[in-house]
Every structure is written in C-alpha cells, then in structure tokens.
C-alpha positions as CSV (number, residue, x, y, z in Angstrom):
1,M,-67.7,63.7,-20.5
2,S,-65.8,60.4,-20.8
3,E,-67.5,57.1,-20.1
4,K,-66.2,55.2,-17.2
5,M,-65.0,51.6,-16.6
6,K,-63.8,49.4,-13.8
7,V,-60.3,47.9,-13.5
8,L,-58.9,45.5,-10.9
9,A,-55.5,46.8,-9.8
10,V,-52.8,45.5,-7.4
11,T,-52.0,48.3,-5.0
12,G,-49.5,46.5,-2.7
13,A,-48.6,43.0,-1.4
14,K,-51.8,41.0,-1.3
15,Q,-53.8,44.2,-1.8
16,L,-56.3,44.7,-4.6
17,E,-58.6,47.5,-5.5
18,V,-61.5,48.0,-8.0
19,V,-60.9,51.4,-9.5
20,E,-63.1,53.5,-11.8
21,V,-61.2,55.1,-14.7
22,N,-62.0,56.7,-18.0
23,R,-63.0,54.2,-20.7
24,P,-60.7,54.4,-23.7
25,E,-61.9,55.2,-27.2
26,P,-60.3,53.6,-30.3
27,K,-58.2,55.7,-32.6
28,E,-58.7,55.3,-36.4
29,N,-56.6,52.1,-36.6
30,E,-57.7,50.6,-33.3
31,V,-60.4,48.4,-32.0
32,L,-62.3,48.6,-28.7
33,V,-62.9,45.3,-27.0
34,K,-65.3,44.6,-24.1
35,I,-63.3,42.2,-22.0
36,D,-65.1,39.0,-21.0
37,G,-62.4,37.6,-18.9
38,C,-58.7,37.5,-18.2
39,A,-56.7,34.7,-16.6
40,I,-54.2,35.2,-13.8
41,C,-50.7,34.3,-15.0
42,T,-47.7,33.5,-12.9
43,W,-46.4,37.1,-13.4
44,E,-49.5,38.6,-11.9
45,Q,-49.5,36.1,-9.1
46,R,-45.9,37.1,-8.2
47,V,-46.7,40.8,-8.2
48,Y,-49.8,40.3,-6.1
49,A,-48.0,38.1,-3.6
50,S,-44.9,40.2,-3.3
51,G,-46.0,43.8,-4.1
52,K,-42.7,44.1,-6.0
53,F,-43.6,46.2,-9.0
54,K,-44.5,49.8,-9.8
55,M,-47.9,50.5,-8.2
56,P,-50.7,50.6,-8.9
57,F,-50.2,47.5,-11.1
58,L,-52.9,46.8,-13.7
59,G,-51.9,43.3,-14.9
60,G,-53.6,40.9,-17.2
61,H,-52.4,39.6,-20.5
62,E,-54.4,36.3,-21.1
63,V,-57.4,38.1,-22.5
64,V,-60.6,37.2,-24.3
65,G,-63.3,39.7,-25.2
66,T,-65.9,40.9,-27.7
67,V,-65.4,43.6,-30.3
68,V,-67.7,46.6,-29.7
69,K,-66.3,49.3,-31.8
70,M,-63.8,49.8,-34.7
71,G,-61.8,52.8,-35.6
72,S,-62.6,54.6,-38.9
73,K,-59.7,53.1,-40.8
74,V,-59.9,49.5,-39.6
75,R,-60.5,47.4,-42.7
76,T,-60.0,43.9,-41.5
77,K,-62.5,41.1,-42.7
78,E,-61.1,38.7,-40.1
79,Y,-63.6,39.8,-37.4
80,A,-66.5,42.2,-37.0
81,V,-68.4,44.0,-34.2
82,G,-70.0,41.4,-32.0
83,D,-67.3,38.8,-32.6
84,R,-65.5,37.2,-29.7
85,V,-61.7,37.5,-29.9
86,A,-58.5,36.4,-28.3
87,V,-56.4,39.5,-27.5
88,S,-52.6,39.7,-27.6
89,V,-51.8,42.6,-25.3
90,I,-48.0,42.1,-25.1
91,N,-46.6,45.1,-26.9
92,S,-44.7,44.9,-30.1
93,C,-43.4,48.1,-31.7
94,G,-43.2,46.8,-35.3
95,T,-40.0,48.8,-36.1
96,C,-37.2,47.3,-34.0
97,A,-34.7,44.8,-35.5
98,Y,-36.6,41.8,-33.9
99,C,-40.1,42.9,-35.0
100,R,-38.7,43.4,-38.6
101,R,-37.5,39.8,-38.5
102,G,-40.8,38.4,-37.4
103,E,-39.6,37.8,-33.8
104,E,-42.1,40.1,-32.1
105,N,-41.6,38.2,-28.9
106,L,-38.2,39.7,-28.6
107,C,-39.3,43.3,-29.3
108,V,-37.3,45.9,-27.4
109,E,-40.6,47.5,-26.3
110,S,-42.2,44.2,-25.1
111,Y,-42.8,45.5,-21.6
112,A,-43.8,49.0,-22.5
113,N,-46.4,50.4,-20.1
114,L,-49.8,49.8,-21.8
115,S,-51.8,51.3,-18.8
116,E,-50.2,54.7,-18.8
117,D,-53.5,56.3,-20.0
118,V,-55.2,55.3,-16.7
119,G,-52.2,56.2,-14.5
120,M,-51.2,52.7,-13.8
121,F,-48.5,50.2,-14.8
122,G,-48.8,46.9,-16.7
123,P,-50.4,45.3,-19.7
124,G,-53.9,46.2,-18.6
125,G,-56.0,43.1,-19.2
126,F,-57.9,43.3,-15.9
127,S,-60.3,45.9,-17.2
128,E,-63.8,46.1,-18.5
129,Y,-62.6,47.5,-21.8
130,K,-59.3,47.5,-23.8
131,V,-58.2,49.3,-27.0
132,M,-55.9,47.4,-29.2
133,P,-54.3,47.7,-32.7
134,A,-56.4,45.8,-35.2
135,H,-53.7,43.1,-35.9
136,K,-53.6,42.0,-32.2
137,L,-57.0,40.3,-32.3
138,W,-58.0,36.8,-33.4
139,K,-61.6,35.7,-33.9
140,L,-62.6,32.7,-31.8
141,N,-64.9,29.9,-32.9
142,P,-68.4,30.9,-31.6
143,E,-68.8,27.3,-30.4
144,L,-65.7,27.5,-28.3
145,P,-66.4,28.2,-24.6
146,W,-65.3,31.8,-24.1
147,E,-63.1,30.8,-21.1
148,Y,-60.9,28.7,-23.4
149,G,-60.0,31.8,-25.3
150,T,-57.9,33.0,-22.3
151,F,-55.6,30.1,-23.0
152,A,-54.5,31.4,-26.4
153,E,-51.6,33.5,-24.9
154,P,-50.0,30.8,-22.7
155,L,-50.5,28.2,-25.5
156,A,-48.9,30.6,-28.0
157,C,-45.9,30.9,-25.7
158,V,-45.5,27.1,-25.8
159,V,-46.1,26.9,-29.5
160,N,-43.1,29.2,-29.8
161,S,-41.1,27.0,-27.6
162,V,-42.0,23.8,-29.4
163,K,-41.2,25.4,-32.7
164,K,-37.6,25.8,-31.5
165,A,-37.3,22.2,-30.5
166,H,-37.8,20.7,-34.0
167,I,-39.5,17.6,-32.6
168,A,-39.5,14.7,-35.1
169,L,-41.8,11.7,-35.2
170,G,-40.7,9.1,-32.6
171,D,-38.5,11.5,-30.7
172,D,-38.1,11.2,-26.9
173,V,-39.2,14.4,-25.3
174,V,-38.7,15.2,-21.6
175,I,-40.9,17.8,-19.8
176,I,-39.5,19.0,-16.5
177,G,-42.4,20.4,-14.5
178,G,-46.1,19.6,-14.6
179,G,-47.6,23.1,-14.3
180,I,-49.8,24.5,-17.0
181,M,-46.9,25.2,-19.3
182,G,-45.5,21.7,-18.8
183,M,-48.9,20.3,-19.6
184,F,-49.1,22.4,-22.8
185,H,-45.6,21.3,-23.8
186,M,-46.7,17.7,-23.3
187,M,-49.9,18.0,-25.3
188,L,-48.1,19.7,-28.2
189,S,-45.2,17.2,-28.2
190,K,-47.8,14.4,-28.5
191,L,-49.3,16.2,-31.5
192,R,-45.8,16.2,-33.0
193,G,-45.6,12.4,-32.7
194,A,-43.2,12.1,-29.8
195,R,-42.9,9.8,-26.8
196,V,-43.3,12.2,-23.8
197,I,-41.7,11.7,-20.4
198,M,-42.6,14.1,-17.6
199,S,-40.5,14.7,-14.4
200,E,-42.9,16.1,-11.7
201,I,-42.8,15.8,-7.9
202,D,-46.5,16.1,-7.4
203,E,-48.5,12.9,-7.8
204,T,-51.8,14.7,-8.7
205,R,-50.0,16.5,-11.5
206,R,-48.5,13.3,-12.8
207,K,-51.8,11.6,-12.9
208,L,-53.3,14.5,-14.8
209,A,-50.4,14.4,-17.3
210,E,-51.1,10.7,-17.9
211,E,-54.8,11.4,-18.3
212,L,-54.0,14.0,-20.9
213,G,-51.8,11.6,-22.9
214,C,-48.3,11.6,-21.3
215,D,-46.5,8.3,-21.9
216,I,-44.3,8.1,-18.8
217,T,-44.2,10.2,-15.6
218,F,-41.9,9.9,-12.6
219,S,-41.0,11.8,-9.5
220,P,-37.4,13.2,-9.4
221,K,-37.5,12.6,-5.6
222,E,-37.9,8.9,-6.2
223,K,-35.6,8.5,-9.1
224,D,-32.4,10.1,-10.3
225,A,-33.9,12.1,-13.2
226,V,-30.8,12.1,-15.4
227,E,-30.1,8.4,-15.0
228,Y,-33.7,7.4,-15.4
229,V,-34.0,9.4,-18.7
230,K,-30.9,7.7,-20.0
231,E,-32.2,4.3,-18.9
232,L,-35.4,4.9,-20.8
233,T,-33.5,6.0,-23.9
234,N,-30.9,3.2,-24.0
235,G,-28.3,5.5,-22.6
236,R,-28.7,8.2,-25.3
237,G,-30.5,10.8,-23.4
238,A,-33.5,12.7,-24.6
239,D,-33.9,14.2,-28.1
240,V,-35.6,17.2,-26.6
241,V,-35.8,18.5,-23.0
242,F,-38.1,21.4,-22.0
243,N,-37.3,22.9,-18.6
244,T,-40.5,24.6,-17.3
245,T,-39.3,25.1,-13.7
246,V,-37.8,28.2,-12.1
247,I,-35.0,26.3,-10.2
248,P,-31.4,26.9,-11.4
249,A,-30.2,23.5,-10.4
250,V,-32.9,21.9,-12.6
251,A,-31.6,23.8,-15.6
252,A,-28.3,21.9,-15.1
253,Q,-30.2,18.7,-14.8
254,A,-32.0,19.5,-18.1
255,I,-28.7,19.9,-20.0
256,A,-27.3,16.7,-18.5
257,M,-30.3,14.6,-19.7
258,T,-30.1,16.0,-23.2
259,G,-28.6,13.5,-25.6
260,K,-26.3,14.0,-28.6
261,M,-27.7,16.4,-31.1
262,G,-30.5,17.0,-28.7
263,R,-32.3,20.3,-28.1
264,C,-32.6,21.7,-24.5
265,I,-35.1,24.5,-24.2
266,M,-35.0,26.8,-21.1
267,Y,-38.7,27.8,-21.2
268,S,-39.3,29.5,-17.9
269,S,-37.7,32.4,-16.2
270,V,-35.3,31.3,-13.4
271,H,-35.2,32.6,-9.8
272,P,-32.9,33.8,-8.5
273,A,-32.0,35.1,-12.0
274,D,-28.3,35.8,-11.1
275,Q,-27.6,32.2,-10.0
276,A,-25.2,30.5,-12.4
277,I,-24.8,26.8,-13.3
278,D,-21.8,24.9,-14.6
279,L,-21.6,24.4,-18.3
280,Y,-18.8,22.5,-20.0
281,P,-17.9,23.7,-23.5
282,D,-16.2,20.4,-24.3
283,D,-19.5,18.6,-23.7
284,L,-21.2,20.8,-26.2
285,H,-18.3,20.2,-28.6
286,N,-18.6,16.5,-28.3
287,T,-22.4,16.1,-28.3
288,E,-23.6,18.9,-30.5
289,K,-26.3,19.7,-28.1
290,V,-28.3,22.9,-28.7
291,I,-29.2,24.9,-25.6
292,T,-31.5,27.8,-26.1
293,G,-34.3,29.8,-24.4
294,T,-37.7,30.9,-25.5
295,V,-39.8,33.8,-24.3
296,S,-43.3,35.1,-25.1
297,P,-45.3,34.5,-28.2
298,S,-44.7,35.8,-31.7
299,I,-47.6,36.8,-34.0
300,Q,-47.2,33.5,-35.8
301,S,-47.2,31.4,-32.7
302,Y,-50.3,33.2,-31.4
303,D,-52.0,32.5,-34.7
304,V,-51.2,28.8,-34.4
305,A,-52.5,28.7,-30.8
306,V,-55.8,30.2,-31.8
307,R,-56.2,27.6,-34.6
308,L,-55.4,24.8,-32.2
309,L,-58.1,26.0,-29.9
310,N,-60.7,26.8,-32.5
311,K,-60.3,23.3,-34.1
312,G,-60.4,21.5,-30.8
313,L,-56.9,20.1,-31.3
314,I,-56.0,21.4,-27.9
315,N,-58.7,21.1,-25.1
316,P,-57.7,23.1,-22.0
317,S,-60.8,22.2,-20.0
318,K,-58.9,20.2,-17.3
319,L,-56.5,23.2,-16.8
320,L,-59.2,25.6,-15.9
321,N,-59.9,25.7,-12.2
322,S,-62.4,28.5,-11.6
323,V,-63.9,31.7,-12.8
324,Y,-64.5,34.7,-10.4
325,S,-66.1,38.1,-10.9
326,Y,-63.8,41.1,-10.7
327,E,-65.5,42.0,-7.5
328,Q,-64.1,38.7,-6.1
329,G,-60.6,39.7,-7.0
330,V,-58.9,38.7,-3.7
331,E,-60.6,35.3,-3.7
332,A,-59.5,34.8,-7.4
333,F,-55.9,35.8,-6.7
334,E,-55.7,33.7,-3.5
335,T,-56.9,30.7,-5.4
336,A,-54.5,31.3,-8.3
337,I,-51.4,31.4,-6.1
338,R,-52.2,28.0,-4.6
339,P,-49.8,25.3,-5.9
340,D,-52.7,23.0,-6.7
341,T,-54.3,25.2,-9.3
342,Y,-53.6,25.8,-13.0
343,R,-55.6,28.7,-14.3
344,V,-58.1,31.0,-12.6
345,I,-60.1,33.6,-14.6
346,V,-61.3,37.0,-13.6
347,R,-64.6,37.8,-15.3
348,F,-65.8,41.3,-16.2
C-alpha cells in the first residue's frame, strides 16, 4: 500500500484544498525530496485569484527541501541524504534544440504537467514530497536559513536576464518596477558595478530599493521617466533598461529611454499579451539598440543563483514577508496577492 502525502491545490477562484494523495517513489535515476517550503510566485497568485487554469492546479516552483531517498543509480557526490537542497522543478526535456544548446529555459516542454501522477496540473511544489531528476537539485549552505533557499529560482531568472544585458563597470542601468524581480535586478546590477536608477510609483518600495543599494529612485508619476533618465545620463539614455512590469505602455517607455548601443530587456510577461506597441525600425538602425526578452532560468543561471545565496553575496531577507503552514493556505495566498508584499512561503 502506497504511503500518503498532503498537497495544497487550487480548486477554483480563491479556493484552496488540502488533498491527500499517494507519495511518489524515486525511480533509479531520481531523488525524493521532503519539501520544507515553497514560495508563492506571481503565476500561482494569478491562478488563485482568477481560477483561470486547468483544475485542480498544484502550483509551486520556488522550492527548498531535504533529500530523503536516492534512486539506485544516482551517483552524484554534490549532495547526500539529509542535505538541504534548492529544487528546480521547471521541466526541461534535455533533447530539444534549445536544451541541446544549453538554453533549457526555452525548452519546448517547459510547461509539461509535472503533477499528472496525482491527477492534477502544474509544477507540483506545494506538496510534502517531490521526486526530481538528480541534476535538478543544488545543495544549500547548512548555515543559510532554509527560507532563503526558496529565492534560488526567482534569483536564477534574474541572473539569466542580467547575463543578456552585458552590464559593464560604470554603466547606467534603469530598473522599471520595484517588485521582487526589480529588486533582484537592482542588486545584481550593483554587483556588476553599475549605477542603478529605479522607476517605481510606490514610495515604500523606493525606500527599500535605496536601503538595498539603489543609487537613484524616482516616481514616474512625478517625473517624465524618459526625459529624467536622459537628464541623468547627459542626454544619452541608459546603457541597460530592465522592464519588470506587465504594462504594455511601459515597454514602449523602456525602449525610448534606452540609449545608443543600449540593451533593453523585456523581463516580465505583459498583460494583455496581445496589445502591441509602436516600434520604429529606423530608430533601431540609427541607435543600434538591442531589444530582447528573457524567460525562466537555465541550469547555468540556477547554479549561479545558488552560489550567490550560499556565499551571502545576495541577501534576500528584506524580501521575505512571512511563512505560513500549508494548513493556513488561504491566509498565505491572500497575503501574497497584496501589493505590499514580496514573497510569502508555504511551509510543509
């Protein structure tokens, strides 16, 4: 008879249910992890608030846990039973053209259903246990608070974004948006030796950004964002602009404040997704701007993120709002969807 475990599933708009399902067993090349906690990302927040996804939805992809069992053919020396690990649960097939090129974040099977075995849909991190391929786990420093391990995945997404920006010492970098991803972009840009400017409406977020090391913050409601960035850069525009907001009009603003030879990174998904913006090819011709996007973490960026956390080079403590037991799921999700929070963790 199979052992059981509890999972926290979204069953409709603002509806959660703790469900008992069969506990998975690792195959010969897999590892069983007892999940310590999983943070509530924006994706899970949207599904919870709207109910717009296949139900029941078993979300959760910012996962930290403890290794409890290894398959018979797992030979890794990177971690052992009893070690705490960060877990990358976003799927990568390993055989598509993008995985073969080391760009697992673009895998054609990225959003494969990893909860099919329990009759649900989603990545499956809001569970007591999770089985994963051996290469999707990273050992965490035993001295690192376990809660910090949940930041490995979002930090890895930002590492991938910053890598594409090619920030040089002394560059002017603009971050649009002071949410958790904007804060991580700011912190990594400072590590790269840039002067960082943040455009953010909320005063509390601006103050936190300054506390975490941001050089200049301003509200786009009080200043024309494009003109102010040009003023700060002697008319040149920014060397790098990261747009971490979901608003299509802001994407156009990001391009406009990017200077000659600058890199403009569309980090976030945009809503509505089908809303277009004006783009002038002659402007690209004359300025040599590079406009690109970035999505999800690669294996390499995940590895970098864990090293940054393990070595204390990135400290996410001020971005952690609260930790709730899975039995307090509704309270956890309701806290997470508030605009004044960064990350909320569900503990198992």
